[in-house]
N, C-alpha and C positions, 0 to 999 in steps of 0.2 A: 575835308576828312583829315581826321586828327593824327600826329607822329604815331600815336597808338595805335589808332584804327588802321594804318601804313603798316604796320610793323606786325600785328598779327594777320592780315589779309597775308602778308609775305610768306607767314612762315603757314599758313594752311596751303599755300603754292606749295611749297615745300614738301611740305608732308604728304600733300594729294600725289606730287611726283615720284616720292621714296615708294607712294602706296603703289602707282602704275607702275614703276621700275618692278616691285617686287613680284606684281602680277605677270609681270612681262615673261620675268626668271621661272615663274614657277612653271607659264605655259612653255617655255624652251625646254624645261627641263620632263615634262609630263610628255613631249613631242619625241625627246629624245631616246627616253624608257619606251614608250610606244615605236616608233620607226628606227631606232638603230638598236637597241640593244631586248627589244620588247620579245622577239625569239627565245632568247636565253634566261629573261626572268619567266617567260613562260614554260618553258621546257624545267626550268628547276624549281616551278612551282608545282607542275603536275609530280614531278621526282618525289616529290617532299611529301603530298598527300596521294600519289596514286600509285600502286606497286603489283607489279606482277605474281603471283603466287602460284606453287604447284599445286594440281590436285594429282594425288598419287591415285592410279591405276588400280585396281583390285586386283590382288595379286589371284592367282590361279588355286582351286582346291587341289587339294591330295585327295587322295581317293584308297581305300586297301582294294583288294582284288576281288573281294565279296561286294563290293560297293559302299561301306562304311565310309562316312567322313573322317578323316584325320586333321585333316586341317583345314580350314577356308578362314576370307576376309568376308567381315563384315561390315556393312557402311554404319556410320552412328552420325547424328547431325547435332548441334548445337544450336537450340531454338532462341534467339534474340529477338528484342522488338526496338526501332524507331520512333521516339514519341511527337519528332517534327515531322513526320512524314503525313500522317491521316488528319484528316481534314476534323475539324470542331463536331460537326455534323454527324460527319462517320464512325468517327470513334465513340460520341454520345449514345447514337442508337444502338452500337453494336456492343461495348465494354462489354454489359451485364451476362450477355449471352455466350459471349466470346471466354468469361470467367467461368462461366459454368463449363462449358464444353471442356476446355483446359483443366479443369479440377476432375472431371469424368475421367480423363484420360492420362492425367499423372497425378493423382492420388492428394494433392494436398486443397486445403479447403477453399471455397470458390472467393473468401474474402480475400485470399492471399495473391491471390492472380487481381483480380479488380484494384485491389490497393496498390500493388506494383505495377500496372498499366496507367493507373490514374498519376500515380507520383510522376512516370515517366514524360506522362504528356504535358505535364502541369509544369515540369521542372525543363521542359525540351531535352532530354534526355536523348543521344543518338544511338544509345548500345545498352541494353537491360537484359539479361542472360533471363530468358524464362524457365530452360530445362537443358542439362546437358545429358548425352549419351543417349540420343533418341533415335532408337531404330528406323529402317526403311520406312515400312509400313506403318508407322505411328508419325513420321514425317509428311505421308502422305496425307493423315487424318487432320495435323494441322493447317494443313492447306487448304481443305476444305471447311472449315473453322469460321462463324462469323466474322466480318472484318478482313480476316488473313484471305479468304478465299477472291479478295479486290485486287491480289496478285503484290508484292513488294513494293511497287511503285505508289501504290495507293494506301496499301497498310500497312506497310512498318518493319512488315513479317522480314528476318534474318535468317537465316537456316546456312551456317557452315559446317561444311561436309571432312570428315575425319573415317578414316579407315581402323580398324581393329582386325589382330589375326586370331583365331578362335581356333581350340583344341579340344572337340566334342569329346573325346575317348579318356582325356586326361592323361596322366602318366604313362600309358600303354603305349609302347614303342618309342616313345618320349625321344631320347637319344636318336634314334633310326631317322624318326618323322621329321627331328630338328628344325632349326630356325637360323632368321639371320637378324642380326642386333649391331649397333653401334655401340665402343666400349667409350669411356671416358678419355682416351687421346683422340678420338673418332676413326679407331679403326674396326673393318667391317669384317664382324665375326661370323663365320659361315659355317653350319651344323648340322650332321643328316643330310635326308633327300634334299627339305627345303633350302638349304646352303648351295648342294650341288647342282640343282636344278632350277636354281633362281633366274636363270637367263630366259625360261618357258614360264617359269612361273608369274613374272616378271616385263610387262612389253614393254608400255611409254604410256610416262605421264600427261596427264594436261593440265592448261593453264588458264588462271581465271585474276580479272580486274579487279583490286580493291581498291576501297577509295578510305584514306586516313579518316576517323568523326571528330575521335578525342581520347586522350589518355594513353596513347598504343596502342587503342584499337581499330581496324578496318571493318569494310564491311563491303560486300558483294556491291559491285555497280550494274549488276545486270544478272539475272535468273539463267542467263546461258553462260557456258565456259567460251572462253576465245578459242581453246584447244581443248575438243574432247579428248579423255582419256582410253585409253584402249587395253581391258584386262585383260589379264594374263591365262594363256595356256591350262588346262586340270592336267595334276600329271596321277596317274594310276599305279599306284605302287604292286609289288609281289605280297607285300603283306597280308594275311588271314587273319581275322580280328580273332575269330573262334579259336584258331591254333596258338595266336597269339596272347590269348587269355590264359590259355591252358599253359603254355610255356613260362607267364609271366609268372602265375601262381604258383607252378610247382616249384619253381626256384626259387619264390620268396618263403615258401613253405621249409623248404630245406636249409636256406639262411639262418632263418629264427632257429629252427632246430638244433644247426650244428652251431650256432651263435657268430659265425664266418664273418670275414670281413668285406669278401663284395664276390660277385660271380656273374657267370653269365649264360645265355642255351642260342643257341643257334638252329634251326630248322629250316631242312632246306627240300625242295623239291631235288627228288634222283636225278630225275631227267635233264630238266630244263635247267638247273641251277639259281632257280628263284628262291628266293629267302620268303619263305612263309611266314616265318617269327624267329625275333631277333632280339632277348630281353638282357638286359643288363643294369644291375641294383650294385649298389654299396652301399654300406651303413655309415650314416649320416651323426653329428655330435651328440644327436638325441637317440643313438641308437636304433632308432628306427631306418629304413633300407629306402635309397632313391635312384632315380635314374640319372646318376650324375657324369659317367664317363662310358663311350663307346669301347669296353674291355675286349667287344669280339673282335672288332677290325685292329684295335691300338696296342693292344696291350702284347709284347709279345713278351717270351720266358724259355725256359727249358721243358717241355714236353712231357719230359718222362717216358713210362712206359708205353706210350700211344706211338713213339717214334720206334716202336721195334718192327713195326708193319715196313718200314722202309728196307730194314734188314731183311726182312723175307722176301720183297720182294726182288732186290738185290740178287741175294744169294740163288733164289730159283732162276730166274732169268739168265743169271751169268753161269748157270751148269754148275756150281760150287758144290752144291748137298741139294739131296731129296729129302722131305719133310720127315724121311722115315730115319734119318741118320740118327744115331742113338748118341746122346751124351753124359758125361757123368757131373752133378752137380758140384762133388766134392764138397758136403757138406753146408752149400750152399756160400762157398767164400772162396773165393780165388784174389790174387792178386797181383797186378802188372805196376812196374817200375815205382815200389814201395806203396802203391796204394791199393787198398781193399775195395773189391765188389762184391756187394751183399746180397744175396735175396734178403726179401720179406718176412720167410717163412722157411726157414734154413731146415729144420727135420723133414720128417715124409721122405718119399720116394725117389732115390739119387739117380738113377741112370733113367733116365728119357729121352723119348726121340724129338725132334727136330720141331715139331709140331705140337707135342706135349710141350714144350718147351716154356713156346709161345703162351699156348693156354692158361699155363698156371703165373705166366711172366716171369720167368727165371732168367734173371739177371747175368747169371753166371752163365747157364747154356748161349742166350744169344751174344755176349760178347765172345765168349770162347769160338762159337759160330763165325761172327763176323773177325775177330783177330786174325784167326787161325788161317782162313781166306782169302786175307787181303791185307793182311801185313807186311808183304814183297811188293804191292802195289796198291798204296791206298788210292791212286788218283781213278780206280777203275768204280772204286765203291764210290767216290765223289763224283764220276762223271755219271754215274748211274742216276746218283741225284740232280743232281743240274740238269739230265736231259726230261726226269720229271717236271723240270721248273721248279721245284722246291727250292732255289738259290733265289728266287727274285720276288718281288709282290706280286699279287693278282692283278694290281691294275684296276681295283675298286673304284668306282665312281665316286664311292663317299670319301670323304675327305678326312685324312691321318691314319691310314694304313700302316701297321709297323713293318720295318725293311724285316728280312728272315735275315739270319746269322749262321753260315753252313762255312765252319772252318775248312781253307782250300789248303791242300800238301805245298811245300815249297813256300810259303808264307810267312811270316814271324810271329801268326797265331797258331802254328801247327806245330805238335809237340807229340812225344811218346805215346801219350794219354788220350789225344786227340781220337783216335780212330777206336778204343775201346771204351771211350766215354760216348761216343757218338752213341755207340750200340744200343745203349740202354736209356736215350735221350737226352744225356746231359754235353753240355758243351757246346749244344744248337738253340737257336731259340726262333721260334715262330709262332703266331698268332693262334687262338682258336680256328678261325676262319682258313686261316693256312691248312692246317690238321684236317679239319671239317672236308675241304674240298679235296685233300689226298684220298680219303676215305671214301666221299662219294664216287671219287673215280674207279672203286673196287666195286660200289654198289651198280654203277650202270657200266658195267662190261668194261673196263678201262677207257671209258671218255672222259675226260677231264674236262668239263665245262666250268667257266666264269661264273662265280656269284651274283646274282641281280636283286638291284632292288626295286627295278621301276621295269613294268612291262611295256607303257605306253602312254603318249603325249596326247593329248587331246580337245579339239576345241567345242562344244558342246556335243554333238555326237558324231564330227568329223575326227578322224585318225591324222594328227598331224607326223608321231610318227611311230613304229613298232620296235620294241629292243628285242629281237629272238635271241636263240639260247647261241650263247659264244663258247666256239671249242678251244679249249686253253693246248691239249694235248689230245689227238686222237686216238690215241691207242697206247697207255703209259706203261704198260706191259700184255703179255702172251694170254689169249684165253684159257690154257693151259693152266697158267699160274693164278688168275683169276679165279676160276673152278675151286683149285686147292684152299685160295684164302679165303673163300668164301665158307665152305665147308669148315676150315680151322678159327674162323671168325663165330663162327655160328656154336662152334664148339664152347668156346669162353662163356658164352652164356649158359649151356646147356649143361658143360662140367668143368669149368673152369672159374679162373677169378670172380666171374659176375656172375656163378650159379645161383647166386640168391636174389635173383631179377627174372630165372627163369618161371614163363608162362606154357603150361601144356596149349593153353588156347591160342596163342599166333606166338609166330617163329621172330627172333630179334636176332641180332648179329654185331658185334663189337670188339672194342679192347678197352679196360679199363688203366687207368694213369696214375699214380701217386707220386710225385715230385717230390722233394726237398730243395726250399727255396732258403737263401743264405744261409745255411747250416756253417759258414764259416765265422760268421762276423760276430765279433763279443766272445768269441772261445766256443763259439754253439749257443748262447743265448739265446739269440733271435730264431733260433730253429723253426721254422713252420713248411706246411703242406700245402699242396695245391692236387686238387684232389678232382680227376674227370675220369669220360666216358664217352667215348663217341662211335657209332655205328648206322646202323640202318636196320629198315622194318620193310614189309616183311621178308624175310631173306629171298625165297623164291623168286619174287618180281617185286625188287624194293619200289618204293614208292618216295619215302623221305629217308632222309641221313640228318643224322642232330648230332650235337656235341653239348657236354653239359660241362662245365669248368668251375670250378668253388676255390675260392682261398682263405687260406687259414681258416680252417673248419676246426673248435676247439678239440684239445687231444684228450680232454679230462676224462672220456672213457674208453679213449682208445680205438674211437672210431673214425678215423679220418683219410681208409685206403677208400682210395676211387669206387669202388664195389660199393662201401657203405654209404659214401657221402652222393657221388654224381648218379650212379648206378640207379636207384630208386627212383631219380628225378628224370631219367631217360625213360625207364619203365613208365610210368604215370602219363608221360606224354606220349609215348606212343600208344598207351594203351587205350585215354580218352580219343585219339585222334584215327587208330584203328579199328572202333565200333563202340559203341554204348554198351553192347550185350558180348564180351568177348569169347563168340563159341565156335570161332570158323574163323580160315586163315584167309579167307579172300576181304579185301576193302568193301566198304558199304557199296551195294547197287545204286550207283547213282542215278541210275535211268531206269528203277522202280519207280511207279507211281505210289503215291501216300495220299490216300483221301485225304487227309488236314489238308495237305500241299494242295491239292486239287481244289478245294474250296476257296483256299486262300487267293490261286491263282484266279478263279472266274470271278472272285469279288473284286480282285486289283485291275480283270481286264473290262469288268461293267464299269467302275469307276472310271476307267480310260477312255471309255467309249462317252460319257456326257460332254454335256455343255460344256468345250475348253474356254469358252468366257466366264466361266463360273469357278470359285474355290471347291472343290471338291469335301466332302468328310471322308476323312481319313483316320476318323479315332477309332481304335480298335483294332487298326491293321498291323502289321508286321512290323520294323520300323524302316527298314532296309527296302520293304514295298511301299510304305508311303514315300520315303526319299526318292525314288526312281518314278513314281508315278509326278510327284509336283514339280521334278526337274525339268521331265521331258514336257512338263506346261510352258515352262519360263521361267518358274518360281527359284529362291534361292534359298536355302536351308541352315537353322540354327538349330540345332540341336541340344536339349539336355536329358541326362540319365546316362545309362551304359551303353546306349548305342544299340545294342542287340533285344532290346524289346518291342512292346506293343506300344503305337501312340494313345498315350493317356489325353492329352490336351494339346490343343492348334490352335496359334494365335488369330489367323483369319477366319471370320466367323464362314459354314459352309454359305454355299449362295452368293454370298458377296460376290460381284466384277472381280474378275483377274485381269490385274496389273501386271504386265510383264518385268521381271527383275523383281516384285517386292519383295522380303525376305518374310518369311510365313516359317514362325518357332515354332517345332515339335518337343513335347514332355512326353518323354517313355518312361515306362515303368520298368 
């Protein structure tokens, strides 16, 4: 062997040794990773590729008292495809028929879906969206399509579930039905029934594991959830859709007619305090009216003449005067501490009884009566107000109730003008709901009940909780006083300030109010009016109590008084609720059998007794009947239309197998 050969051989050994040592190092490193740090790296890899996602539980639905859907959660799916999952054989055999099925269901061409699926398969893409916003019933159809019917592990089908909140009746009672949302600062905003009863509507979210596949996209690891969500309870509101629709449109018409800024209407069931309708409309920048704020429970202000009912209760209950006591209007102008109290109409009869002064809404009469009898002991007058509970909130379940302001003697807010000004509704602040509750107590023979917006919490047909009548004050005044006040309030409509809305066909009782707002700002340049009417009907056996408040009606024609602006709204609501043909003093006989209704009931009963495993044909049925039938069969409802018509179209074909919890879309005419 030559020296050169010896050198080469030596170098080969050295190189081989280095390779051997390098291999040993790799083995040691791999062993270290596997056995020493393996668990750490496995957890890290899993954290980076597998995550737990929340599966949001469906919120419970909100219903009106007559069974109409006011709010409902509807499941939606994003349908996607993983091109790496299906075998070449399965894909090639099924892709053509799958494309045809997708085209029929979602509307795009067969070639569109064929190209989308083929490219995903060829490029081995793990997440290609086929269709967004897929309802549950269509998702069920997708799972039955060629290829996809093999299951996600063999077909590559990916279905991501989302839920959306739908409001079938649109902006009807929108602020009262309410919502929950997150603002840009991450704060939860809770409004109306939905916000206040969120703990019932939302119960428990589920969990699902998803694996990262590419570019921030994740797909479910398995079809089943790790933790199944528990859907929320249903909330049955006190709102009656028929009465709500009447109130909404009566208010809207008045706001448009008088070019007013905003207004509200509340209709309450007198005996129970259940709120049957509540409309809040304000003018937007486009001069159209929307449900922007819940003025009815939030907005407090000086009530004006509707507060004079408090005067009458105090004067009669404290035995200060009787309704026959005569007062001199003094030309409709009197002065206290250098400030004038003026009647809206200064001429006419000057010497009137207390009852007549109330009926004609004379400020001078009511102020004289209150001031003369309580000036030496204003605390007695205020104690009477406090005893009725008017100095505190009603404790409504809906958030945002305005806090009333009733000046109290011996405080820094009390002065010489406080007592006379309170007598005609100034210097005090209350909400429309608080005023309504007072008048409702008179309608309810002295029993003041708490306004309520929800009557029941249910889980399907099982009652979880009931909200019965809640009494705030069992007797705000005596039977004798009640009797006198009902007669006077009836005369306000018959011969007093609201005589323009009088009807010989049915009886109404109430009080007009016309308050001035901001009249001292900018030297009076910002003076505006707040027109109101509050009352009940029928007088003999009150069924409903209602308040109408309209802010800033146009003063161009001088028709800004409560009797001119708010009174007609009250009459329109009362007349439509009272009877379709107002020729009797009785509320409609709800027990009277009507042939048309009997036929509809028989039709409903027949369908309900049919095979419960098949989707029934509900076309032509009244919407509420169809909803009740289908929900009892375990289906979930999505409505299109006005909510009170008949079924024009149904998304699930009659006779198809019925799958519990499927969503069926009903289009109403």
